[in-house]
C-alpha positions in Angstrom: 217.0 -117.8 -93.6 216.1 -114.3 -92.5 219.7 -113.2 -93.1 219.5 -114.4 -96.7 216.2 -112.5 -97.2 217.8 -109.4 -95.8 220.9 -109.6 -98.1 218.4 -109.7 -101.0 216.5 -106.8 -99.6 219.6 -104.5 -99.6 221.1 -105.8 -102.8 221.6 -103.3 -105.6 221.9 -103.9 -109.3 225.4 -104.4 -110.5 225.3 -101.0 -112.4 225.2 -99.0 -109.2 229.0 -98.3 -109.5 228.0 -95.6 -112.0 225.8 -93.8 -109.5 226.4 -90.1 -109.4 224.2 -89.4 -106.3 222.5 -91.2 -103.4 219.2 -91.1 -105.3 220.9 -93.3 -108.0 221.5 -95.9 -105.4 217.8 -96.2 -104.2 217.0 -99.3 -106.3 217.0 -102.0 -103.7 213.8 -103.4 -102.1 214.7 -101.7 -98.8 214.3 -98.3 -100.6 210.9 -99.0 -102.2 209.2 -101.9 -100.5 206.3 -101.3 -98.1 207.9 -99.6 -95.1 206.1 -101.9 -92.5 207.6 -104.9 -94.2 211.1 -103.4 -94.5 211.0 -102.5 -90.8 209.7 -106.0 -89.8 212.4 -107.8 -91.8 215.1 -105.4 -90.5 214.0 -106.0 -86.9 213.9 -109.7 -87.4 217.4 -109.9 -88.8 218.6 -107.6 -85.9 217.7 -110.4 -83.4 220.8 -112.3 -84.6 224.0 -111.2 -82.8 225.6 -110.4 -86.2 226.1 -106.8 -87.5 223.2 -105.9 -89.9 224.3 -104.0 -93.0 221.6 -101.3 -93.4 221.1 -97.7 -94.5 221.7 -95.1 -91.8 218.2 -93.8 -92.2 216.7 -97.3 -91.6 218.6 -97.6 -88.3 217.3 -94.1 -87.3 213.8 -94.9 -88.4 213.8 -98.2 -86.5 215.0 -96.4 -83.4 212.2 -93.9 -83.7 214.5 -90.9 -84.2 213.6 -90.3 -87.9 210.1 -89.7 -89.0 210.2 -91.4 -92.4 212.3 -93.0 -95.1 211.6 -90.0 -97.3 213.1 -87.7 -94.6 216.3 -89.7 -94.8 216.3 -89.5 -98.5 215.9 -85.7 -98.2 218.9 -85.4 -95.9 221.0 -87.4 -98.4 219.8 -85.3 -101.4 220.4 -82.0 -99.6 223.9 -82.9 -98.6 224.5 -84.1 -102.2 223.1 -80.9 -103.6 225.3 -78.7 -101.4 228.6 -80.7 -101.9 228.1 -81.4 -105.6 228.1 -77.6 -106.4 231.4 -77.1 -104.6 234.8 -77.8 -106.3 236.7 -80.7 -105.0 233.9 -82.8 -103.7 233.2 -86.3 -105.2 230.4 -88.6 -104.5 231.5 -92.2 -103.8 228.8 -94.7 -104.5 230.6 -97.9 -103.3 230.0 -97.7 -99.5 229.4 -100.6 -97.2 226.5 -103.0 -97.9 223.2 -101.2 -97.6 224.7 -97.7 -97.2 224.0 -94.7 -99.4 227.5 -93.6 -100.5 229.6 -90.8 -99.1 231.5 -87.7 -100.3 235.2 -87.1 -100.4 237.0 -83.8 -100.6 239.7 -84.8 -103.0 242.1 -81.8 -102.5 242.6 -83.1 -98.9 244.1 -86.3 -100.3 247.5 -84.8 -100.7 250.0 -85.5 -103.5 252.9 -87.7 -104.2 254.2 -89.5 -101.2 251.9 -87.5 -98.9 248.7 -89.2 -100.0 246.1 -89.9 -97.4 242.4 -90.8 -97.1 240.6 -87.6 -98.0 238.2 -85.8 -95.7 234.9 -87.7 -95.9 231.3 -86.7 -95.3 229.0 -89.5 -94.5 225.4 -89.8 -93.3 224.9 -91.4 -89.9 222.4 -92.6 -87.4 224.8 -91.8 -84.5 223.1 -88.4 -83.8 220.1 -86.4 -85.1 222.3 -84.1 -87.2 222.6 -87.1 -89.5 226.0 -86.0 -90.8 229.5 -87.1 -89.8 232.9 -85.8 -91.0 236.0 -87.9 -91.0 239.1 -85.7 -91.4 241.8 -86.5 -93.9 244.2 -89.1 -92.4 247.1 -91.3 -93.3 247.0 -93.9 -90.6 244.2 -95.2 -88.4 240.7 -93.9 -89.1 239.9 -91.0 -86.7 236.7 -90.8 -84.7 234.0 -89.0 -86.8 233.1 -85.5 -85.9 229.4 -84.9 -85.6 228.0 -82.2 -87.9 224.8 -80.5 -86.8 222.7 -81.0 -89.9 222.9 -79.3 -93.3 223.1 -75.8 -91.7 226.1 -77.0 -89.6 227.8 -78.5 -92.6 227.3 -75.4 -94.6 228.7 -73.3 -91.7 231.8 -75.5 -91.4 232.7 -76.1 -95.0 235.3 -73.4 -95.0 237.0 -75.1 -92.1 236.6 -78.5 -93.6 237.9 -77.5 -97.0 240.9 -75.7 -95.5 242.6 -79.1 -94.9 244.7 -79.8 -98.0 
């Protein structure tokens, strides 16, 4: 039963495919419900041995590595603000269940028969920089490269965008 309750907690309205930013996706109960209840339900569903679809910031918050839900929202918003001002970056709202979307650098996709999955920036709970980069690839998904926060992303954008 707790699994069903969790799936409803992360469920977004059907119109979320039109989201232009992570903020546009913050419509589920997990984004606005009382944090103590969100954490209690998340931790209860984690007791099953099944993977739990959840936002990166909730995993980090539950582990005690992020101070608040709003801090996670700020990370997403700052990444979006930086990338949306740069040519070639597109926000993709249809991420895995519970996730907050990601950004693709479309020029890295290639052309014609040389198409590949474009360079991708995604928020993560793997490390406290909260940002991972997946380089453009045509075959198996490569291991993500940890980016050291927004300053690290800003510093590496020239290198990241050079892949075309």
